[in-house]
C-alpha positions as CSV (number, residue, x, y, z in Angstrom):
1,X,2.7,34.2,3.9
2,X,6.3,34.2,5.0
3,X,5.3,34.1,8.6
4,X,3.1,31.0,8.0
5,X,5.9,29.1,6.3
6,X,8.4,30.0,9.0
7,X,5.9,28.9,11.6
8,X,5.2,25.6,9.8
9,X,8.9,24.7,9.3
10,X,9.9,25.6,12.8
11,X,7.6,23.0,14.4
12,X,9.1,19.8,15.7
13,X,8.9,16.8,13.4
14,X,6.0,14.5,14.0
15,X,7.9,11.4,12.9
16,X,9.4,9.5,15.8
17,X,13.2,9.4,15.9
18,X,13.0,5.8,17.2
19,X,11.6,4.4,13.9
20,X,14.0,1.8,12.6
21,X,13.6,-0.7,9.8
22,X,13.7,-4.4,10.6
23,X,16.7,-6.5,9.6
24,X,14.5,-8.2,7.0
25,X,13.7,-4.9,5.4
26,X,17.4,-3.9,5.3
27,X,18.3,-7.3,3.8
28,X,15.6,-7.0,1.2
29,X,16.7,-3.5,0.1
30,X,20.4,-4.5,-0.1
31,X,19.6,-7.6,-2.1
32,X,17.4,-5.6,-4.4
33,X,20.0,-2.9,-5.0
34,X,22.7,-5.6,-5.7
35,X,20.4,-7.3,-8.3
36,X,19.4,-4.0,-10.0
37,X,21.2,-3.1,-13.2
38,X,20.7,0.0,-15.2
39,X,21.7,0.1,-18.9
40,X,22.0,3.4,-20.6
41,X,21.5,3.2,-24.4
42,X,21.3,6.5,-26.3
43,X,19.0,8.7,-24.2
44,X,17.1,5.9,-22.5
45,X,17.7,4.0,-19.3
46,X,16.7,0.4,-18.9
47,X,16.3,-1.1,-15.4
48,X,16.9,-4.8,-15.2
49,X,16.5,-7.0,-12.2
50,X,19.1,-9.8,-12.3
51,X,18.0,-13.1,-10.9
């Protein structure tokens, strides 16, 4: 089994290194992260999107 795992993990990645997100995607993620607020009350987390 160890040999199979080593063989699997030693293969080159199938994902292209040239994959880049668009400017719109980056902008959306940055805006979303700025609007996200997490409140911790007792042992619970509340995620709130601020508009």
